[in-house]
A tleap script that builds the chain and sets N, CA, C and O, in Angstrom:
source leaprc.protein.ff14SB
mol = sequence {
  NMET GLN ARG HIE VAL ARG LEU VAL LEU MET
  ALA CYS ALA ILE SER SER THR LEU LEU TRP
  CYS SER TRP CYS PHE ALA GLN GLN ASP GLN
  THR GLU ILE LYS ARG LYS ILE VAL ASN LYS
  VAL ALA PRO LEU TYR PRO GLU LEU ALA HIE
  ARG MET MET ILE SER GLY ASN VAL LYS LEU
  GLU VAL VAL VAL ALA PRO ASN GLY PHE PRO
  LYS SER GLN LYS ILE LEU GLY GLY HIE PRO
  LEU LEU ALA GLN SER ALA MET ASP ALA VAL
  ARG LYS TRP LYS TRP VAL PRO ASN SER GLN
  GLU THR THR GLU LEU ILE ASP ILE LYS PHE
  ASP LEU LYS CASP
}
set mol.1.N position { 68.054 6.623 58.555 }
set mol.1.CA position { 69.006 5.571 58.204 }
set mol.1.C position { 68.538 4.170 58.111 }
set mol.1.O position { 68.941 3.416 57.225 }
set mol.2.N position { 67.578 3.774 59.142 }
set mol.2.CA position { 66.740 2.762 59.067 }
set mol.2.C position { 66.249 2.318 58.134 }
set mol.2.O position { 66.645 1.283 57.597 }
set mol.3.N position { 65.328 2.974 57.762 }
set mol.3.CA position { 64.381 2.964 56.717 }
set mol.3.C position { 65.552 2.395 55.212 }
set mol.3.O position { 65.333 1.362 54.579 }
set mol.4.N position { 66.601 3.242 54.953 }
set mol.4.CA position { 67.383 3.040 53.833 }
set mol.4.C position { 68.003 1.570 54.313 }
set mol.4.O position { 68.434 0.937 53.349 }
set mol.5.N position { 68.116 1.022 55.342 }
set mol.5.CA position { 68.552 -0.346 55.797 }
set mol.5.C position { 67.883 -0.990 55.252 }
set mol.5.O position { 68.246 -1.629 54.265 }
set mol.6.N position { 66.330 -1.023 55.882 }
set mol.6.CA position { 65.387 -1.950 55.356 }
set mol.6.C position { 64.921 -1.773 54.152 }
set mol.6.O position { 64.034 -2.575 53.859 }
set mol.7.N position { 65.231 -0.916 53.242 }
set mol.7.CA position { 64.806 -1.010 51.822 }
set mol.7.C position { 65.800 -1.670 51.159 }
set mol.7.O position { 65.335 -2.295 50.206 }
set mol.8.N position { 67.391 -1.822 51.321 }
set mol.8.CA position { 68.539 -2.253 50.714 }
set mol.8.C position { 68.158 -3.665 51.097 }
set mol.8.O position { 68.003 -4.426 50.143 }
set mol.9.N position { 67.972 -4.178 52.342 }
set mol.9.CA position { 67.166 -5.674 52.650 }
set mol.9.C position { 66.226 -6.298 51.716 }
set mol.9.O position { 66.436 -7.252 50.967 }
set mol.10.N position { 64.993 -5.505 51.900 }
set mol.10.CA position { 64.390 -5.879 50.923 }
set mol.10.C position { 64.786 -6.183 49.315 }
set mol.10.O position { 64.714 -7.266 48.734 }
set mol.11.N position { 65.204 -4.957 48.809 }
set mol.11.CA position { 65.780 -5.199 47.658 }
set mol.11.C position { 66.517 -6.646 47.314 }
set mol.11.O position { 66.314 -7.396 46.359 }
set mol.12.N position { 67.471 -6.785 48.456 }
set mol.12.CA position { 68.176 -7.856 47.943 }
set mol.12.C position { 67.219 -9.477 48.253 }
set mol.12.O position { 67.130 -10.382 47.422 }
set mol.13.N position { 66.522 -9.488 49.809 }
set mol.13.CA position { 65.403 -10.482 49.178 }
set mol.13.C position { 64.530 -10.590 47.837 }
set mol.13.O position { 64.147 -11.610 47.264 }
set mol.14.N position { 64.376 -9.564 47.581 }
set mol.14.CA position { 63.435 -9.800 46.088 }
set mol.14.C position { 64.522 -10.091 45.534 }
set mol.14.O position { 64.504 -11.322 45.515 }
set mol.15.N position { 65.536 -9.725 45.032 }
set mol.15.CA position { 66.198 -9.967 43.916 }
set mol.15.C position { 66.770 -11.170 43.934 }
set mol.15.O position { 66.945 -11.827 42.908 }
set mol.16.N position { 67.154 -11.607 45.259 }
set mol.16.CA position { 67.851 -13.159 45.599 }
set mol.16.C position { 66.212 -14.326 45.071 }
set mol.16.O position { 66.260 -15.340 44.374 }
set mol.17.N position { 65.322 -13.875 45.520 }
set mol.17.CA position { 64.387 -14.427 44.995 }
set mol.17.C position { 64.106 -14.792 43.646 }
set mol.17.O position { 63.997 -15.970 43.305 }
set mol.18.N position { 63.919 -13.326 42.458 }
set mol.18.CA position { 63.776 -13.828 41.680 }
set mol.18.C position { 65.098 -14.342 40.411 }
set mol.18.O position { 64.902 -14.757 39.268 }
set mol.19.N position { 66.201 -14.159 41.009 }
set mol.19.CA position { 67.014 -15.307 40.749 }
set mol.19.C position { 66.706 -16.660 40.797 }
set mol.19.O position { 66.528 -17.352 39.795 }
set mol.20.N position { 66.631 -17.100 42.095 }
set mol.20.CA position { 66.068 -18.138 42.239 }
set mol.20.C position { 65.080 -18.737 41.258 }
set mol.20.O position { 65.345 -19.686 40.520 }
set mol.21.N position { 64.065 -18.183 41.306 }
set mol.21.CA position { 62.936 -18.606 40.329 }
set mol.21.C position { 63.558 -18.809 38.978 }
set mol.21.O position { 63.580 -19.878 38.368 }
set mol.22.N position { 64.032 -17.731 38.599 }
set mol.22.CA position { 64.691 -17.729 37.116 }
set mol.22.C position { 65.859 -18.926 36.790 }
set mol.22.O position { 65.956 -19.281 35.615 }
set mol.23.N position { 66.746 -19.556 37.804 }
set mol.23.CA position { 67.490 -20.706 37.883 }
set mol.23.C position { 66.607 -21.842 37.716 }
set mol.23.O position { 66.920 -22.698 36.889 }
set mol.24.N position { 65.334 -21.984 38.527 }
set mol.24.CA position { 64.623 -23.598 38.223 }
set mol.24.C position { 63.892 -23.470 36.844 }
set mol.24.O position { 63.594 -24.552 36.338 }
set mol.25.N position { 63.559 -22.374 36.162 }
set mol.25.CA position { 62.809 -22.523 35.117 }
set mol.25.C position { 64.009 -22.600 34.075 }
set mol.25.O position { 63.749 -22.979 32.933 }
set mol.26.N position { 65.235 -22.278 34.396 }
set mol.26.CA position { 66.160 -22.415 33.429 }
set mol.26.C position { 66.672 -24.140 33.652 }
set mol.26.O position { 67.153 -24.868 32.784 }
set mol.27.N position { 66.494 -24.355 34.559 }
set mol.27.CA position { 66.752 -25.789 34.761 }
set mol.27.C position { 65.540 -26.853 33.777 }
set mol.27.O position { 65.772 -27.773 32.992 }
set mol.28.N position { 64.537 -26.389 34.127 }
set mol.28.CA position { 63.403 -26.768 33.376 }
set mol.28.C position { 63.798 -27.266 31.951 }
set mol.28.O position { 63.800 -28.435 31.564 }
set mol.29.N position { 64.200 -25.920 31.107 }
set mol.29.CA position { 64.266 -25.969 29.820 }
set mol.29.C position { 65.295 -26.953 29.349 }
set mol.29.O position { 65.136 -27.658 28.353 }
set mol.30.N position { 66.340 -26.963 30.102 }
set mol.30.CA position { 67.254 -27.632 29.898 }
set mol.30.C position { 67.063 -29.113 29.808 }
set mol.30.O position { 68.016 -29.751 29.360 }
set mol.31.N position { 65.694 -29.939 30.258 }
set mol.31.CA position { 65.414 -30.909 30.502 }
set mol.31.C position { 64.279 -31.346 29.544 }
set mol.31.O position { 64.091 -32.544 29.330 }
set mol.32.N position { 63.657 -30.557 29.068 }
set mol.32.CA position { 63.248 -30.257 27.497 }
set mol.32.C position { 63.510 -31.690 26.551 }
set mol.32.O position { 64.606 -31.922 26.042 }
set mol.33.N position { 62.466 -32.492 26.423 }
set mol.33.CA position { 62.743 -33.264 25.522 }
set mol.33.C position { 62.734 -32.757 24.103 }
set mol.33.O position { 61.651 -32.275 23.770 }
set mol.34.N position { 63.552 -32.751 23.311 }
set mol.34.CA position { 63.476 -31.938 21.353 }
set mol.34.C position { 63.231 -33.076 20.739 }
set mol.34.O position { 63.826 -34.142 20.895 }
set mol.35.N position { 62.103 -32.775 19.846 }
set mol.35.CA position { 61.741 -33.920 18.804 }
set mol.35.C position { 62.426 -33.507 17.363 }
set mol.35.O position { 62.779 -32.413 16.924 }
set mol.36.N position { 62.469 -34.858 16.800 }
set mol.36.CA position { 63.476 -34.480 15.707 }
set mol.36.C position { 62.849 -34.203 14.729 }
set mol.36.O position { 61.727 -34.697 14.612 }
set mol.37.N position { 63.537 -33.029 13.368 }
set mol.37.CA position { 62.766 -32.471 12.531 }
set mol.37.C position { 63.283 -33.263 11.227 }
set mol.37.O position { 64.378 -33.713 10.887 }
set mol.38.N position { 61.984 -33.229 10.644 }
set mol.38.CA position { 62.297 -34.161 9.303 }
set mol.38.C position { 62.252 -33.024 8.394 }
set mol.38.O position { 62.557 -33.453 7.281 }
set mol.39.N position { 62.036 -31.886 8.351 }
set mol.39.CA position { 62.021 -31.147 6.867 }
set mol.39.C position { 62.217 -29.722 7.465 }
set mol.39.O position { 61.325 -29.177 8.116 }
set mol.40.N position { 63.612 -29.052 7.178 }
set mol.40.CA position { 63.865 -28.062 7.748 }
set mol.40.C position { 64.175 -27.067 6.756 }
set mol.40.O position { 65.333 -26.956 6.354 }
set mol.41.N position { 63.121 -26.233 6.263 }
set mol.41.CA position { 62.996 -24.833 5.538 }
set mol.41.C position { 64.036 -23.783 5.662 }
set mol.41.O position { 63.810 -22.955 6.545 }
set mol.42.N position { 65.558 -23.571 4.703 }
set mol.42.CA position { 65.938 -22.385 5.069 }
set mol.42.C position { 65.417 -20.788 4.720 }
set mol.42.O position { 65.067 -20.399 3.606 }
set mol.43.N position { 65.457 -20.015 5.901 }
set mol.43.CA position { 64.917 -18.749 5.660 }
set mol.43.C position { 65.291 -17.765 4.734 }
set mol.43.O position { 66.416 -17.369 5.040 }
set mol.44.N position { 64.825 -17.143 3.659 }
set mol.44.CA position { 65.140 -16.249 2.974 }
set mol.44.C position { 65.621 -14.888 3.632 }
set mol.44.O position { 64.938 -14.218 4.406 }
set mol.45.N position { 66.856 -14.597 3.220 }
set mol.45.CA position { 67.625 -13.195 3.943 }
set mol.45.C position { 66.541 -12.188 3.267 }
set mol.45.O position { 65.955 -12.323 2.193 }
set mol.46.N position { 66.464 -11.295 4.076 }
set mol.46.CA position { 65.149 -10.366 3.974 }
set mol.46.C position { 66.234 -8.788 3.103 }
set mol.46.O position { 67.159 -8.258 3.720 }
set mol.47.N position { 65.959 -8.492 2.164 }
set mol.47.CA position { 66.521 -7.917 0.970 }
set mol.47.C position { 66.947 -6.773 1.988 }
set mol.47.O position { 68.154 -6.528 1.969 }
set mol.48.N position { 66.182 -6.031 2.868 }
set mol.48.CA position { 66.517 -4.552 3.533 }
set mol.48.C position { 67.288 -4.860 4.798 }
set mol.48.O position { 67.651 -4.007 5.608 }
set mol.49.N position { 67.483 -6.040 4.882 }
set mol.49.CA position { 68.380 -6.570 6.381 }
set mol.49.C position { 69.856 -6.460 5.685 }
set mol.49.O position { 70.896 -5.966 6.121 }
set mol.50.N position { 69.492 -7.256 4.147 }
set mol.50.CA position { 70.808 -7.479 3.762 }
set mol.50.C position { 71.543 -6.340 3.244 }
set mol.50.O position { 72.754 -6.179 3.400 }
set mol.51.N position { 70.704 -5.493 2.571 }
set mol.51.CA position { 71.542 -4.206 2.204 }
set mol.51.C position { 71.961 -3.057 3.544 }
set mol.51.O position { 72.851 -2.209 3.603 }
set mol.52.N position { 71.129 -3.373 4.322 }
set mol.52.CA position { 71.544 -2.706 5.916 }
set mol.52.C position { 72.663 -3.125 6.352 }
set mol.52.O position { 73.514 -2.300 6.687 }
set mol.53.N position { 72.964 -4.811 6.463 }
set mol.53.CA position { 74.106 -5.576 7.047 }
set mol.53.C position { 73.799 -5.636 7.991 }
set mol.53.O position { 74.644 -5.128 8.728 }
set mol.54.N position { 72.661 -6.144 8.705 }
set mol.54.CA position { 71.518 -6.564 9.450 }
set mol.54.C position { 72.132 -8.167 9.537 }
set mol.54.O position { 71.953 -8.964 8.615 }
set mol.55.N position { 72.833 -8.491 10.708 }
set mol.55.CA position { 72.784 -10.062 10.985 }
set mol.55.C position { 72.453 -10.217 12.313 }
set mol.55.O position { 72.164 -9.279 13.056 }
set mol.56.N position { 72.501 -11.775 12.736 }
set mol.56.CA position { 71.997 -12.147 14.090 }
set mol.56.C position { 71.013 -13.247 13.926 }
set mol.56.O position { 70.472 -13.691 12.913 }
set mol.57.N position { 70.898 -13.647 15.452 }
set mol.57.CA position { 69.918 -14.756 15.841 }
set mol.57.C position { 68.822 -14.353 15.978 }
set mol.57.O position { 68.720 -13.213 16.432 }
set mol.58.N position { 67.580 -15.106 15.648 }
set mol.58.CA position { 66.141 -14.917 15.824 }
set mol.58.C position { 65.799 -15.988 16.733 }
set mol.58.O position { 65.726 -17.139 16.303 }
set mol.59.N position { 65.574 -15.708 17.998 }
set mol.59.CA position { 64.801 -16.994 18.846 }
set mol.59.C position { 63.167 -17.124 18.691 }
set mol.59.O position { 62.370 -16.197 18.836 }
set mol.60.N position { 62.864 -18.446 18.375 }
set mol.60.CA position { 61.495 -18.574 18.457 }
set mol.60.C position { 61.113 -19.748 19.469 }
set mol.60.O position { 61.865 -20.637 19.870 }
set mol.61.N position { 59.480 -19.500 19.856 }
set mol.61.CA position { 59.107 -20.771 20.617 }
set mol.61.C position { 57.809 -21.257 19.647 }
set mol.61.O position { 56.870 -20.573 19.242 }
set mol.62.N position { 58.076 -22.575 19.441 }
set mol.62.CA position { 57.023 -23.089 18.289 }
set mol.62.C position { 56.524 -23.967 18.998 }
set mol.62.O position { 57.162 -24.771 19.677 }
set mol.63.N position { 55.247 -23.884 18.897 }
set mol.63.CA position { 53.941 -25.254 19.475 }
set mol.63.C position { 54.255 -26.056 18.338 }
set mol.63.O position { 54.200 -25.641 17.180 }
set mol.64.N position { 54.575 -27.172 18.667 }
set mol.64.CA position { 54.479 -28.488 17.441 }
set mol.64.C position { 52.986 -29.350 17.919 }
set mol.64.O position { 52.640 -29.619 19.069 }
set mol.65.N position { 52.346 -29.632 16.782 }
set mol.65.CA position { 51.187 -30.351 16.907 }
set mol.65.C position { 51.346 -31.744 16.808 }
set mol.65.O position { 52.230 -32.148 16.053 }
set mol.66.N position { 50.621 -32.604 17.462 }
set mol.66.CA position { 50.804 -34.163 17.378 }
set mol.66.C position { 50.965 -34.460 15.827 }
set mol.66.O position { 51.450 -35.591 15.823 }
set mol.67.N position { 50.851 -34.142 14.788 }
set mol.67.CA position { 50.781 -34.606 13.217 }
set mol.67.C position { 52.279 -34.072 12.814 }
set mol.67.O position { 52.818 -34.404 11.758 }
set mol.68.N position { 52.935 -33.135 13.856 }
set mol.68.CA position { 54.531 -33.171 13.108 }
set mol.68.C position { 54.639 -31.390 12.992 }
set mol.68.O position { 55.700 -30.804 13.204 }
set mol.69.N position { 53.280 -30.636 12.599 }
set mol.69.CA position { 53.428 -29.182 11.968 }
set mol.69.C position { 53.056 -28.398 12.380 }
set mol.69.O position { 51.829 -28.324 12.313 }
set mol.70.N position { 53.740 -27.337 13.043 }
set mol.70.CA position { 53.848 -26.317 13.499 }
set mol.70.C position { 52.646 -25.719 13.658 }
set mol.70.O position { 52.047 -25.345 12.650 }
set mol.71.N position { 52.044 -25.509 15.041 }
set mol.71.CA position { 50.435 -24.813 15.810 }
set mol.71.C position { 50.500 -23.501 15.860 }
set mol.71.O position { 49.745 -22.669 15.356 }
set mol.72.N position { 51.589 -23.346 16.594 }
set mol.72.CA position { 51.853 -21.488 16.672 }
set mol.72.C position { 53.425 -21.425 17.217 }
set mol.72.O position { 54.161 -22.271 17.725 }
set mol.73.N position { 53.564 -20.242 16.926 }
set mol.73.CA position { 55.019 -19.279 17.158 }
set mol.73.C position { 54.909 -17.921 17.802 }
set mol.73.O position { 54.007 -17.131 17.527 }
set mol.74.N position { 56.053 -17.642 18.838 }
set mol.74.CA position { 56.169 -16.515 19.189 }
set mol.74.C position { 57.506 -16.525 18.982 }
set mol.74.O position { 58.344 -17.425 18.921 }
set mol.75.N position { 57.551 -14.983 18.856 }
set mol.75.CA position { 59.124 -14.376 18.576 }
set mol.75.C position { 59.541 -14.375 19.950 }
set mol.75.O position { 58.617 -14.066 20.703 }
set mol.76.N position { 60.720 -14.641 20.572 }
set mol.76.CA position { 61.497 -14.834 21.776 }
set mol.76.C position { 62.464 -13.586 21.703 }
set mol.76.O position { 62.651 -12.928 22.726 }
set mol.77.N position { 63.134 -13.217 20.415 }
set mol.77.CA position { 64.335 -12.518 20.318 }
set mol.77.C position { 64.858 -12.338 19.097 }
set mol.77.O position { 64.791 -13.227 18.248 }
set mol.78.N position { 65.526 -10.988 18.838 }
set mol.78.CA position { 65.988 -11.000 17.408 }
set mol.78.C position { 65.414 -9.782 16.688 }
set mol.78.O position { 64.310 -9.430 17.102 }
set mol.79.N position { 65.938 -9.076 15.704 }
set mol.79.CA position { 65.913 -7.995 14.755 }
set mol.79.C position { 64.348 -8.185 14.281 }
set mol.79.O position { 64.149 -9.104 13.487 }
set mol.80.N position { 63.502 -7.593 14.594 }
set mol.80.CA position { 62.431 -7.099 13.683 }
set mol.80.C position { 62.615 -7.176 12.347 }
set mol.80.O position { 61.526 -7.397 11.816 }
set mol.81.N position { 63.669 -7.080 11.400 }
set mol.81.CA position { 63.502 -7.250 10.375 }
set mol.81.C position { 63.945 -8.358 9.973 }
set mol.81.O position { 63.607 -8.684 8.835 }
set mol.82.N position { 64.872 -9.332 10.784 }
set mol.82.CA position { 64.986 -10.994 10.378 }
set mol.82.C position { 63.728 -12.069 11.191 }
set mol.82.O position { 63.689 -13.297 11.114 }
set mol.83.N position { 62.895 -11.281 11.858 }
set mol.83.CA position { 61.888 -12.271 12.527 }
set mol.83.C position { 60.993 -12.771 11.683 }
set mol.83.O position { 60.820 -13.987 11.760 }
set mol.84.N position { 60.101 -11.916 10.553 }
set mol.84.CA position { 59.340 -12.398 10.031 }
set mol.84.C position { 59.726 -13.445 9.274 }
set mol.84.O position { 59.130 -14.521 9.328 }
set mol.85.N position { 60.976 -13.188 8.336 }
set mol.85.CA position { 61.560 -14.527 7.631 }
set mol.85.C position { 61.755 -15.770 8.448 }
set mol.85.O position { 61.561 -16.868 7.927 }
set mol.86.N position { 62.096 -15.669 9.593 }
set mol.86.CA position { 62.542 -16.541 10.273 }
set mol.86.C position { 61.492 -17.547 10.788 }
set mol.86.O position { 61.722 -18.729 11.044 }
set mol.87.N position { 60.168 -16.840 10.915 }
set mol.87.CA position { 58.789 -17.354 11.073 }
set mol.87.C position { 57.848 -18.000 10.073 }
set mol.87.O position { 56.924 -18.780 10.302 }
set mol.88.N position { 58.308 -17.474 8.824 }
set mol.88.CA position { 57.749 -17.885 7.733 }
set mol.88.C position { 58.681 -19.303 7.239 }
set mol.88.O position { 58.135 -20.340 6.862 }
set mol.89.N position { 59.944 -19.146 7.311 }
set mol.89.CA position { 60.780 -20.399 7.218 }
set mol.89.C position { 60.137 -21.571 8.127 }
set mol.89.O position { 59.775 -22.610 7.576 }
set mol.90.N position { 59.972 -21.371 9.764 }
set mol.90.CA position { 59.683 -22.643 10.623 }
set mol.90.C position { 58.402 -22.756 10.537 }
set mol.90.O position { 57.864 -23.522 11.337 }
set mol.91.N position { 57.496 -21.976 9.474 }
set mol.91.CA position { 55.841 -22.472 9.337 }
set mol.91.C position { 56.030 -24.210 8.502 }
set mol.91.O position { 55.473 -25.299 8.645 }
set mol.92.N position { 57.065 -23.697 7.673 }
set mol.92.CA position { 57.061 -25.206 6.673 }
set mol.92.C position { 57.727 -25.831 7.100 }
set mol.92.O position { 58.035 -26.736 6.324 }
set mol.93.N position { 58.392 -25.900 8.397 }
set mol.93.CA position { 59.023 -27.087 8.971 }
set mol.93.C position { 58.137 -28.249 9.384 }
set mol.93.O position { 56.923 -28.143 9.558 }
set mol.94.N position { 58.949 -29.541 9.550 }
set mol.94.CA position { 58.090 -30.446 9.916 }
set mol.94.C position { 58.899 -31.298 10.940 }
set mol.94.O position { 60.090 -31.513 10.719 }
set mol.95.N position { 58.249 -31.822 12.127 }
set mol.95.CA position { 58.853 -32.705 13.089 }
set mol.95.C position { 58.287 -33.773 12.940 }
set mol.95.O position { 57.175 -33.789 12.411 }
set mol.96.N position { 59.018 -35.165 13.447 }
set mol.96.CA position { 58.558 -36.496 13.489 }
set mol.96.C position { 57.092 -36.251 14.834 }
set mol.96.O position { 57.082 -35.753 15.960 }
set mol.97.N position { 56.016 -36.898 13.957 }
set mol.97.CA position { 54.803 -37.042 14.617 }
set mol.97.C position { 54.870 -37.749 15.974 }
set mol.97.O position { 55.678 -38.673 16.075 }
set mol.98.N position { 53.991 -37.368 17.196 }
set mol.98.CA position { 54.387 -37.644 18.347 }
set mol.98.C position { 52.957 -37.721 18.972 }
set mol.98.O position { 51.935 -37.336 18.404 }
set mol.99.N position { 53.007 -38.116 19.866 }
set mol.99.CA position { 51.237 -38.623 20.571 }
set mol.99.C position { 50.805 -37.135 21.109 }
set mol.99.O position { 49.616 -36.847 21.248 }
set mol.100.N position { 51.688 -36.366 21.352 }
set mol.100.CA position { 50.954 -35.163 22.032 }
set mol.100.C position { 51.757 -33.842 21.737 }
set mol.100.O position { 52.954 -33.948 21.470 }
set mol.101.N position { 51.157 -32.593 21.771 }
set mol.101.CA position { 52.144 -31.479 21.082 }
set mol.101.C position { 53.468 -31.213 22.021 }
set mol.101.O position { 53.365 -31.589 23.188 }
set mol.102.N position { 54.638 -30.630 21.637 }
set mol.102.CA position { 55.416 -30.100 22.353 }
set mol.102.C position { 55.805 -29.028 21.952 }
set mol.102.O position { 55.694 -28.736 20.761 }
set mol.103.N position { 56.529 -27.924 23.141 }
set mol.103.CA position { 56.853 -26.726 22.631 }
set mol.103.C position { 58.552 -26.515 22.156 }
set mol.103.O position { 59.288 -26.781 23.106 }
set mol.104.N position { 59.109 -26.208 21.228 }
set mol.104.CA position { 60.187 -26.437 20.868 }
set mol.104.C position { 60.566 -24.914 20.902 }
set mol.104.O position { 59.773 -23.984 20.752 }
set mol.105.N position { 62.122 -24.808 21.158 }
set mol.105.CA position { 62.771 -23.845 21.159 }
set mol.105.C position { 63.670 -23.636 20.222 }
set mol.105.O position { 64.618 -24.420 20.182 }
set mol.106.N position { 63.592 -22.439 19.157 }
set mol.106.CA position { 64.431 -22.587 17.767 }
set mol.106.C position { 65.230 -21.466 17.510 }
set mol.106.O position { 64.728 -20.347 17.611 }
set mol.107.N position { 66.471 -21.617 17.172 }
set mol.107.CA position { 67.160 -20.481 16.979 }
set mol.107.C position { 67.789 -20.341 15.828 }
set mol.107.O position { 68.469 -21.297 15.454 }
set mol.108.N position { 67.740 -19.432 15.194 }
set mol.108.CA position { 67.857 -19.258 13.800 }
set mol.108.C position { 69.177 -18.084 13.391 }
set mol.108.O position { 69.194 -16.871 13.601 }
set mol.109.N position { 69.931 -18.714 12.923 }
set mol.109.CA position { 71.215 -17.813 12.325 }
set mol.109.C position { 71.063 -17.174 11.235 }
set mol.109.O position { 70.836 -17.875 10.249 }
set mol.110.N position { 71.110 -16.141 11.099 }
set mol.110.CA position { 71.307 -15.078 10.063 }
set mol.110.C position { 72.650 -14.349 9.957 }
set mol.110.O position { 73.049 -13.485 10.738 }
set mol.111.N position { 73.317 -14.838 8.837 }
set mol.111.CA position { 74.831 -14.487 8.840 }
set mol.111.C position { 74.595 -14.208 7.239 }
set mol.111.O position { 73.924 -14.847 6.428 }
set mol.112.N position { 75.708 -12.545 7.014 }
set mol.112.CA position { 75.664 -12.059 5.646 }
set mol.112.C position { 76.790 -13.049 5.327 }
set mol.112.O position { 76.628 -13.514 4.199 }
set mol.113.N position { 77.745 -13.465 5.873 }
set mol.113.CA position { 78.810 -14.322 4.889 }
set mol.113.C position { 78.205 -15.648 4.732 }
set mol.113.O position { 79.081 -16.472 4.469 }
set mol.114.N position { 76.547 -16.369 4.821 }
set mol.114.CA position { 76.465 -17.351 3.939 }
set mol.114.C position { 75.822 -17.069 2.680 }
set mol.114.O position { 75.721 -17.951 1.827 }
savepdb mol mol.pdb
quit
């Protein structure tokens, strides 16, 4: 019985620590300064995704170089059939130049109604 209580207490301690840490990181994301987008290219709706009636959002993390062009991209979420199209479009985007590179969080919506 004591072993069970210790396990439950340990699980509570670990989960509360993880919850606190994730809250701290979420707060940091909210204070991130966003660079203005100068040129935004709309993604093409993949034919297969359209035929299969797949819609949804694709979340990307984009590192933008000081010259305003994307340096690297990482998929954070979204349907695999939509993700490549979103990445192809964002690769053509341009942001206002800055003195240093920045990380931008991008959410691209794919809607069958559009």
